[in-house]
C-alpha positions as CSV (number, residue, x, y, z in Angstrom):
1,X,16.2,43.9,68.7
2,X,18.0,41.7,71.1
3,X,16.8,38.5,69.3
4,X,19.1,35.6,68.5
5,X,19.6,35.9,64.7
6,X,19.2,32.1,64.4
7,X,15.5,32.7,63.5
8,X,16.5,34.5,60.3
9,X,18.1,31.3,58.9
10,X,16.1,28.6,57.1
11,X,18.8,26.1,58.1
12,X,20.6,25.9,61.4
13,X,23.7,24.6,59.7
14,X,24.1,27.9,57.9
15,X,23.8,29.8,61.2
16,X,26.4,27.6,62.7
17,X,28.7,27.9,59.6
18,X,28.7,31.7,59.8
19,X,29.2,31.4,63.6
20,X,32.4,29.4,63.0
21,X,33.8,31.3,60.1
22,X,33.2,35.0,61.1
23,X,35.0,35.3,64.5
24,X,38.5,34.5,63.4
25,X,38.3,37.0,60.5
26,X,36.6,39.8,62.4
27,X,38.8,39.4,65.5
28,X,41.8,40.2,63.3
29,X,40.0,43.4,62.1
30,X,38.9,41.9,58.8
31,X,35.5,42.0,57.1
32,X,33.6,38.7,56.8
33,X,31.8,38.2,53.5
34,X,29.5,35.3,52.5
35,X,26.3,34.5,50.6
36,X,23.6,32.7,52.4
37,X,19.9,31.9,52.4
38,X,17.7,33.8,54.8
39,X,13.9,33.9,55.3
40,X,11.5,36.8,55.6
41,X,8.9,37.0,58.2
42,X,6.4,35.4,55.8
43,X,8.8,32.4,55.3
44,X,9.9,33.4,51.8
45,X,13.5,32.5,51.1
46,X,15.9,35.1,49.8
47,X,19.5,35.0,48.7
48,X,21.5,37.5,50.7
49,X,25.0,39.0,50.4
50,X,26.3,39.3,54.0
51,X,29.1,41.5,55.2
52,X,30.1,41.5,58.9
53,X,32.7,43.5,61.0
54,X,33.4,43.4,64.7
55,X,32.8,46.4,66.9
56,X,33.5,46.9,70.7
57,X,30.9,49.2,72.1
58,X,31.3,49.9,75.9
59,X,33.9,47.2,76.1
60,X,31.6,44.4,74.8
61,X,32.4,42.9,71.4
62,X,29.6,43.1,68.8
63,X,29.1,43.0,65.0
64,X,27.8,45.2,62.3
65,X,26.1,43.2,59.6
66,X,25.3,44.6,56.1
67,X,22.7,42.5,54.2
68,X,21.9,42.9,50.5
69,X,19.1,41.0,48.8
70,X,20.6,39.5,45.6
71,X,17.8,37.0,44.9
72,X,16.9,38.6,41.5
73,X,20.6,39.0,40.6
74,X,21.3,35.4,41.3
75,X,18.3,34.3,39.3
76,X,19.6,36.4,36.3
77,X,23.0,34.8,36.8
78,X,21.6,31.3,36.8
79,X,19.5,32.1,33.7
80,X,22.6,33.5,32.0
81,X,24.6,30.4,32.9
82,X,21.9,28.2,31.6
83,X,21.7,30.1,28.4
84,X,25.5,30.2,28.0
85,X,25.6,26.4,28.5
86,X,22.9,25.9,25.9
87,X,24.6,28.4,23.6
88,X,27.9,26.7,23.8
89,X,26.7,23.1,23.6
90,X,24.0,23.5,20.8
91,X,24.6,21.3,17.8
92,X,23.1,24.0,15.7
93,X,25.1,27.1,14.8
94,X,23.9,30.0,17.0
95,X,25.0,33.6,16.3
96,X,24.2,36.8,18.2
97,X,23.8,39.8,15.9
98,X,23.4,43.5,16.6
99,X,20.6,45.6,14.9
100,X,23.1,46.8,12.4
101,X,23.8,43.2,11.3
102,X,27.2,42.8,12.8
103,X,28.0,39.7,14.8
104,X,28.3,39.9,18.6
105,X,29.1,36.3,19.3
106,X,29.2,32.8,17.7
107,X,29.0,29.4,19.4
108,X,31.4,26.5,18.6
109,X,29.0,24.9,16.1
110,X,28.9,28.2,14.2
111,X,32.7,28.3,14.0
112,X,32.7,24.8,12.7
113,X,29.9,25.3,10.2
114,X,31.5,28.3,8.6
115,X,35.0,27.2,9.1
116,X,36.2,30.2,11.1
117,X,39.0,29.6,13.6
118,X,37.8,31.7,16.6
119,X,35.2,34.0,17.9
120,X,37.3,37.1,17.5
121,X,37.9,36.5,13.8
122,X,34.2,35.7,13.4
123,X,32.9,38.9,15.0
124,X,35.7,41.1,13.5
125,X,35.8,40.0,9.9
126,X,32.3,38.6,9.0
127,X,28.7,39.8,8.4
128,X,25.6,37.8,7.3
129,X,26.3,38.8,3.7
130,X,29.9,37.6,3.8
131,X,28.8,34.1,4.9
132,X,26.6,33.7,1.9
133,X,27.1,33.7,-1.9
134,X,26.4,37.0,-3.6
135,X,23.1,35.9,-4.9
136,X,20.4,33.5,-3.5
137,X,18.7,30.8,-5.6
138,X,16.0,33.2,-6.7
139,X,18.6,35.6,-8.1
140,X,18.2,38.2,-5.4
141,X,21.2,39.9,-3.8
142,X,22.1,38.2,-0.6
143,X,22.8,41.6,1.2
144,X,19.3,42.8,0.3
145,X,17.7,39.6,1.5
146,X,19.7,39.7,4.8
147,X,18.5,43.2,5.5
148,X,14.9,42.3,4.8
149,X,15.0,39.3,7.1
150,X,16.6,41.4,9.9
151,X,13.9,43.9,9.7
152,X,11.2,41.2,9.7
153,X,12.6,39.7,12.8
154,X,12.9,43.0,14.6
155,X,9.3,43.9,13.7
156,X,7.6,40.4,14.1
157,X,9.7,38.9,16.8
158,X,11.0,36.0,14.7
159,X,11.2,34.8,11.2
160,X,12.0,31.3,9.8
161,X,13.4,31.0,6.3
162,X,15.8,29.0,4.0
163,X,18.9,30.5,2.6
164,X,22.1,29.7,0.8
165,X,25.1,30.0,3.1
166,X,28.8,29.8,2.3
167,X,31.8,28.8,4.5
168,X,35.0,30.8,4.5
169,X,36.5,28.1,2.2
170,X,33.9,28.9,-0.5
171,X,31.6,25.8,0.1
172,X,28.0,26.7,-0.5
173,X,25.2,24.8,1.3
174,X,21.5,25.2,2.0
175,X,20.5,26.3,5.5
176,X,17.4,26.8,7.6
177,X,17.6,30.0,9.7
178,X,15.4,31.0,12.7
179,X,16.0,34.7,13.4
180,X,14.6,35.8,16.7
181,X,14.6,39.2,18.5
182,X,16.0,39.2,22.0
183,X,15.0,42.3,24.0
184,X,17.7,43.6,26.4
185,X,17.7,46.6,28.7
186,X,20.0,48.6,26.3
187,X,18.1,47.5,23.2
188,X,17.2,44.4,21.1
189,X,19.7,42.0,19.5
190,X,19.0,39.1,17.2
191,X,19.7,35.4,17.8
192,X,20.2,33.4,14.6
193,X,19.9,29.6,14.9
194,X,21.3,28.1,11.7
195,X,21.0,24.5,10.6
196,X,22.7,22.9,7.6
197,X,19.9,21.1,5.7
198,X,22.1,19.7,2.9
199,X,21.3,16.1,4.0
200,X,17.6,17.0,4.4
201,X,17.5,18.5,1.0
202,X,19.3,15.6,-0.5
203,X,16.8,13.2,1.1
204,X,13.9,15.3,-0.1
205,X,15.3,15.4,-3.6
206,X,15.8,11.6,-3.5
207,X,12.2,11.1,-2.3
208,X,11.0,13.6,-5.0
209,X,12.9,11.8,-7.7
210,X,11.7,8.4,-6.5
211,X,8.1,9.7,-6.5
212,X,8.6,11.1,-10.0
213,X,10.0,7.8,-11.2
214,X,7.1,5.9,-9.6
215,X,4.6,8.3,-11.3
216,X,6.3,7.8,-14.6
217,X,6.2,4.0,-14.3
218,X,2.6,4.2,-13.0
219,X,1.6,6.0,-16.2
220,X,3.9,4.3,-18.7
221,X,3.3,0.6,-17.9
222,X,1.2,-1.2,-20.6
223,X,-1.2,-2.7,-18.0
224,X,-3.9,-1.2,-15.8
225,X,-2.7,0.0,-12.4
226,X,-5.4,0.5,-9.9
227,X,-5.4,1.6,-6.3
228,X,-8.5,0.9,-4.2
229,X,-9.1,2.1,-0.6
230,X,-10.4,-0.2,2.1
231,X,-13.9,0.5,1.0
232,X,-13.3,-0.5,-2.6
233,X,-13.3,3.0,-4.0
234,X,-10.8,4.0,-6.7
235,X,-8.0,6.2,-5.3
236,X,-5.9,6.2,-8.4
237,X,-5.7,4.7,-11.9
238,X,-3.2,5.0,-14.7
239,X,-3.5,6.0,-18.3
240,X,-3.9,2.4,-19.5
241,X,-6.7,1.8,-17.0
242,X,-8.5,4.9,-18.3
243,X,-8.2,3.6,-21.9
244,X,-9.4,0.1,-21.0
245,X,-12.5,1.6,-19.2
246,X,-13.1,4.2,-21.9
247,X,-13.4,7.0,-19.3
248,X,-11.4,10.1,-18.2
249,X,-9.6,9.8,-14.9
250,X,-11.9,12.2,-13.1
251,X,-14.9,10.1,-13.9
252,X,-13.2,7.0,-12.4
253,X,-11.4,8.2,-9.2
254,X,-13.7,8.1,-6.2
255,X,-16.2,5.6,-7.6
256,X,-17.0,2.2,-6.1
257,X,-15.0,-0.3,-8.3
258,X,-17.2,-3.3,-7.6
259,X,-20.5,-1.5,-8.1
260,X,-19.4,0.5,-11.2
261,X,-17.1,-1.8,-13.2
262,X,-17.8,-5.4,-12.1
263,X,-20.6,-7.6,-13.4
264,X,-23.3,-8.5,-10.9
265,X,-22.6,-12.2,-11.0
266,X,-19.0,-11.7,-10.0
267,X,-19.5,-8.9,-7.5
268,X,-20.4,-11.1,-4.5
269,X,-17.2,-13.2,-4.5
270,X,-15.0,-10.3,-5.4
271,X,-16.4,-8.4,-2.4
272,X,-15.4,-11.3,-0.2
273,X,-11.9,-11.3,-1.7
274,X,-11.7,-7.6,-0.9
275,X,-12.8,-8.2,2.6
276,X,-10.2,-10.9,3.1
277,X,-7.6,-8.4,1.9
278,X,-8.8,-5.8,4.4
279,X,-8.2,-8.4,7.0
280,X,-4.7,-8.9,5.8
281,X,-5.2,-12.3,4.1
282,X,-3.1,-11.5,1.1
283,X,-2.9,-15.0,-0.4
284,X,-6.5,-15.1,-1.4
285,X,-6.0,-12.5,-4.1
286,X,-2.5,-12.8,-5.4
287,X,-4.0,-13.6,-8.8
288,X,-7.7,-13.0,-9.8
289,X,-9.4,-12.9,-13.1
290,X,-12.8,-11.2,-13.5
291,X,-14.9,-9.4,-16.0
292,X,-14.6,-5.7,-16.2
293,X,-17.4,-3.7,-17.9
294,X,-16.2,-0.6,-19.7
295,X,-18.1,2.7,-20.5
296,X,-19.9,1.2,-23.5
297,X,-20.9,-2.0,-21.8
298,X,-18.3,-4.1,-23.4
299,X,-17.1,-7.0,-21.1
300,X,-13.3,-7.5,-20.9
301,X,-11.6,-10.3,-19.0
302,X,-8.8,-8.7,-16.8
303,X,-6.2,-10.7,-14.9
304,X,-5.2,-8.9,-11.7
305,X,-2.2,-9.4,-9.5
306,X,-2.6,-7.5,-6.2
307,X,-0.7,-6.5,-3.2
308,X,-1.7,-4.7,0.0
309,X,-0.7,-1.1,0.8
310,X,0.1,-0.5,4.5
311,X,0.7,2.7,6.4
312,X,3.7,3.3,8.7
313,X,2.0,1.4,11.5
314,X,1.4,-1.7,9.4
315,X,-2.4,-1.1,9.0
316,X,-3.9,-1.9,5.7
317,X,-4.9,1.3,3.9
318,X,-5.5,0.1,0.4
319,X,-4.8,-2.3,-2.5
320,X,-2.6,-2.0,-5.5
321,X,-3.8,-4.1,-8.4
322,X,-2.0,-4.6,-11.8
323,X,-4.5,-5.7,-14.4
324,X,-3.8,-7.2,-17.9
325,X,-6.6,-7.4,-20.4
326,X,-6.6,-11.1,-21.4
327,X,-9.9,-11.1,-23.3
328,X,-8.3,-11.9,-26.6
329,X,-6.0,-14.5,-25.1
330,X,-8.9,-16.2,-23.3
331,X,-10.9,-16.2,-26.5
332,X,-8.1,-17.9,-28.3
333,X,-7.6,-20.4,-25.5
334,X,-11.4,-21.1,-25.5
335,X,-11.3,-21.6,-29.2
336,X,-8.4,-24.0,-29.0
337,X,-10.0,-25.8,-26.1
338,X,-13.2,-26.1,-28.1
339,X,-11.4,-27.5,-31.1
340,X,-9.5,-29.9,-28.9
341,X,-12.7,-31.3,-27.3
342,X,-15.4,-31.0,-30.0
343,X,-16.1,-32.5,-33.3
344,X,-15.6,-29.8,-36.0
345,X,-18.6,-31.0,-38.1
346,X,-21.3,-31.6,-35.6
347,X,-20.2,-29.5,-32.6
348,X,-20.6,-32.3,-30.1
349,X,-17.8,-33.7,-28.0
350,X,-15.1,-35.7,-29.8
351,X,-13.8,-39.1,-28.7
352,X,-10.9,-37.6,-26.7
353,X,-13.2,-35.5,-24.6
354,X,-15.8,-38.3,-24.1
355,X,-13.0,-40.6,-22.9
356,X,-12.1,-38.0,-20.2
357,X,-15.8,-37.7,-19.2
358,X,-16.1,-41.5,-19.0
359,X,-13.0,-41.8,-16.9
360,X,-14.3,-39.1,-14.5
361,X,-17.7,-40.8,-14.2
362,X,-16.1,-44.2,-13.5
363,X,-14.0,-42.7,-10.7
364,X,-17.1,-41.0,-9.3
365,X,-19.1,-44.3,-9.4
366,X,-16.3,-46.2,-7.8
367,X,-16.0,-43.6,-5.0
368,X,-19.6,-43.0,-4.3
369,X,-21.3,-46.1,-5.6
370,X,-23.4,-44.1,-8.1
371,X,-24.8,-45.6,-11.3
372,X,-24.4,-44.5,-14.9
373,X,-25.1,-45.9,-18.3
374,X,-24.0,-45.4,-21.9
375,X,-25.8,-45.6,-25.2
376,X,-23.8,-46.2,-28.4
377,X,-25.6,-45.9,-31.7
378,X,-24.8,-46.1,-35.4
379,X,-26.7,-44.6,-38.4
380,X,-28.1,-47.4,-40.5
381,X,-26.9,-47.6,-44.1
382,X,-25.0,-44.4,-43.8
383,X,-22.5,-45.4,-46.5
384,X,-25.4,-45.7,-48.9
385,X,-26.5,-42.1,-48.1
386,X,-23.0,-40.8,-48.9
387,X,-22.8,-43.0,-52.1
388,X,-26.3,-42.0,-53.4
389,X,-26.6,-38.4,-52.2
390,X,-23.1,-37.3,-51.8
391,X,-21.0,-36.4,-48.8
392,X,-22.6,-33.0,-48.4
393,X,-25.9,-34.6,-47.7
394,X,-24.2,-37.1,-45.5
395,X,-22.6,-34.3,-43.4
396,X,-26.0,-32.5,-43.2
397,X,-27.6,-35.7,-41.9
398,X,-24.9,-35.9,-39.1
399,X,-25.4,-32.3,-38.2
400,X,-29.2,-32.5,-38.1
401,X,-29.2,-35.8,-36.2
402,X,-26.9,-34.5,-33.4
403,X,-29.0,-31.3,-33.2
404,X,-32.2,-33.3,-32.7
405,X,-30.7,-35.5,-30.0
406,X,-29.0,-32.7,-28.2
407,X,-32.3,-30.9,-27.7
408,X,-33.6,-34.1,-26.1
409,X,-30.8,-34.5,-23.6
410,X,-30.7,-33.5,-19.9
411,X,-28.1,-30.9,-18.9
412,X,-26.1,-33.6,-17.2
413,X,-26.0,-35.9,-20.3
414,X,-23.2,-35.7,-22.8
415,X,-23.1,-36.6,-26.5
416,X,-19.9,-37.3,-28.5
417,X,-19.1,-38.4,-32.1
418,X,-17.4,-41.7,-31.4
419,X,-16.2,-42.2,-35.0
420,X,-17.6,-41.8,-38.5
421,X,-21.4,-42.2,-38.1
422,X,-21.1,-43.7,-34.6
423,X,-22.1,-41.7,-31.5
424,X,-21.9,-42.3,-27.7
425,X,-24.3,-40.9,-25.1
426,X,-23.2,-40.7,-21.4
427,X,-26.1,-40.7,-18.9
428,X,-25.0,-40.0,-15.3
429,X,-27.2,-41.2,-12.4
430,X,-29.1,-43.6,-14.8
431,X,-29.5,-47.3,-14.4
432,X,-29.8,-49.8,-17.2
433,X,-33.6,-49.7,-17.4
434,X,-33.6,-45.9,-17.5
435,X,-31.0,-46.0,-20.2
436,X,-33.1,-48.4,-22.3
437,X,-36.1,-46.1,-22.1
438,X,-34.0,-43.2,-23.1
439,X,-32.5,-45.2,-26.0
440,X,-35.9,-46.1,-27.3
441,X,-37.1,-42.5,-27.1
442,X,-34.0,-41.4,-29.2
443,X,-34.6,-44.2,-31.7
444,X,-38.3,-43.2,-32.1
445,X,-37.4,-39.5,-32.4
446,X,-34.8,-40.1,-35.2
447,X,-37.1,-42.4,-37.0
448,X,-39.9,-39.8,-37.0
449,X,-37.6,-36.9,-38.2
450,X,-37.3,-35.7,-41.8
451,X,-33.7,-35.1,-42.8
452,X,-32.5,-32.9,-45.6
453,X,-32.2,-34.8,-49.0
454,X,-32.9,-38.3,-47.6
455,X,-36.3,-38.0,-45.8
456,X,-36.1,-40.7,-43.1
457,X,-33.0,-42.1,-41.3
458,X,-32.9,-44.9,-38.7
459,X,-30.3,-45.8,-36.0
460,X,-29.3,-48.9,-34.2
461,X,-28.5,-48.5,-30.5
462,X,-26.7,-50.5,-27.8
463,X,-27.1,-49.9,-24.1
464,X,-24.9,-50.8,-21.1
465,X,-24.6,-49.8,-17.5
466,X,-21.3,-49.8,-15.6
467,X,-20.9,-52.9,-13.5
468,X,-19.1,-53.1,-10.1
469,X,-15.4,-53.1,-10.6
470,X,-15.6,-52.8,-14.3
471,X,-13.0,-50.8,-16.3
472,X,-13.8,-48.5,-19.2
473,X,-12.6,-51.0,-21.8
474,X,-15.0,-53.6,-20.5
475,X,-17.9,-51.2,-20.6
476,X,-17.2,-50.1,-24.1
477,X,-16.7,-53.6,-25.3
478,X,-20.2,-54.6,-24.0
479,X,-22.0,-51.6,-25.5
480,X,-20.3,-52.1,-28.8
481,X,-21.4,-55.7,-28.9
482,X,-25.0,-54.5,-28.2
483,X,-24.8,-52.2,-31.2
484,X,-23.6,-55.1,-33.4
485,X,-26.5,-57.2,-32.1
486,X,-28.9,-54.4,-33.0
487,X,-27.6,-54.2,-36.5
488,X,-27.5,-57.9,-37.1
489,X,-31.0,-58.2,-35.6
490,X,-32.5,-56.0,-38.2
491,X,-31.4,-52.5,-37.4
492,X,-33.6,-49.6,-36.1
493,X,-33.7,-51.2,-32.7
494,X,-32.3,-51.1,-29.1
495,X,-30.4,-54.0,-27.7
């Protein structure tokens, strides 16, 4: 009592405001009303409704003040205002529904979604069942489903479900509905948040159709399709891949591709290729051929074209490889290449292939200064063998002679049928003296060999080493002259 009321105010400006506003009103006999912030003795702020009226006890003017704590009331009002703002501005349709299913309120988004002109029409003329087709997609009656969902929400607090809804113009569309119980003092109501998911459903359908098409293509293509993870394990394989490997899908998926299906001699470099792919270096494996070993141990040559699979962040998560079985094609190509480079009778190189080898050896000698030599030899009196014993015996002599010499050669040496009964030997990294020794060994070997139908055969040999700056024509001319000299000198000799 008797204290200045300034201490009740948190803010002097509020005390001064009331001091300015109240006297003119109360002096005229009126009641001054305002809302202000005061503080309790513990410093807690409270919102107060303040009423003041002037009194004149004993001739001195005074005031009677009536204070009402409306802190909780104002908090509820603010909450309600916030909710109302959210309710009105929500982009989703929001409906408030009584326990009996009748609508209490609808926000603007709900009016637009269901094409209802105003709130009064919405709450007066519509129920959940009237804003849906008679039956849901599963054939159940909409009214029965609506009652069931309302009871679930009342019992559980909330329920989320998909439903078929319908506007007042008859347009049906899929919706996702969150039905929540809101407990009020006079009983619960339901808040329904409704979202049109037509676009979402269409997008999901498109994704599903794209996935189905991809799975169809994956299975239908006539090549092996293989997905490996970053560790080289099989994540997926199509039907053609299973057929090529001779195994069921379950026996393939999850296995280490390189350890299970790749030959050991190729495993090393393929592992390096896979590592390069994991590091994002795609160019190294755009096209790779390697041998695949199937369930019965058969080796098949498969040509793979590969591409990296990346996740949403761009990280490599695997490899998609399309593999074509090219075994038969490569066998045909190898046979054609063999026929193009080998003599069909003896199986040694033909003149075309030997010319290529000579050209390469001359280039190497010119670049690195290395030495090489050639031996040209001719079977002595071969015409007489054909005339007296027949061409079958002559062919047998050619075959046996090349077989005997081939067994004598080093891995780096090459033998070719140069023409008729004439043969050329290419000896890399061999000087003239070494070539002469080799030629003499060959001559002696042939002279000591028994041949079918003719017993002994001899050969005449010429030897030449490449000279500095010499072309192929000059080398061949010199070695041919040497053979001629060996023949005219009595045959069965080296010149």
